[in-house]
N, C-alpha and C positions, 0 to 999 in steps of 0.2 A: 504494500499499499504505500504510494508515495506520501508520506507525511514526514515536514521536513522543518528543522527549527534552524533559525538563523539570530545570530546576535546583532545589535544595534551598533551604529557607529559610536565613537567615543563621547562625542558631544551629547547623545541620547542615552547612554548607558546609565547616568542616575536616575532617568525617568522610566525606562523601558527595560525590562528583563530580556525579552526576546520576541521575535515575530515569528510565526509559523504558518505553514501552507499545508492543506490538505485537498489532494485530488482524488475523487472517487473512482473505483474501478470493480465493475463485475458484482456489485453488491456485497462486497466484502465487510466485514465489521472491523471498527476501529475501537479501542478502549481509552477514555479520557479517565486519567486517575485525578484525583483532587491534589492540586499543586500550590495553594493558598494564594494562586492569583487572579485578578480580575482580567477577562479578556475582553476585547473591543472585537467583534466578529465584522469582518466585512465580505459578503457573498458576493463574489466575483463570477459565478457559475449560474447555473438554472436555479428555478425555486426548487427548495430542498426542505421536505418535512422530516423532523427530527423523529424517530420511534419511539423513544422512551418519554419523552417529556411533550409529544404532539404540539410542537412549534413549526411554523413554517417560516423560513427565510426566502425573503424576496431576493431577487436578484438585484446588484447593484445598490443595495441597502447595508447599513451598518447598524449594529447591535451591541449593548453594552451586557456582558454576562457576569454574574456575580462568582465569587469563590465557590467552587464545588464542594461538597460535604460528602459525596461518595462517588463511585466510579459510574462512569454512564458508558454503556456497549452501545455503539451508534452504527447502522447500517448505512454505508456510504456507496451511492452508485451514481 
């Protein structure tokens, strides 16, 4: 599954821990573990409905996600 982390430039490191990208392939599952981070999610792909939380992420839209309290198993396609 193409899930990648990237570190920010030196100027942004005090404010941003990391960037990440996720590209779905063939309906595989990805596990998101609690990491104490708040995420800003920008959906640059198609409309996406989360399977566990029943949330729809519209294309070209940004979302603020709180820190996870439990692992989430998400089907990415």
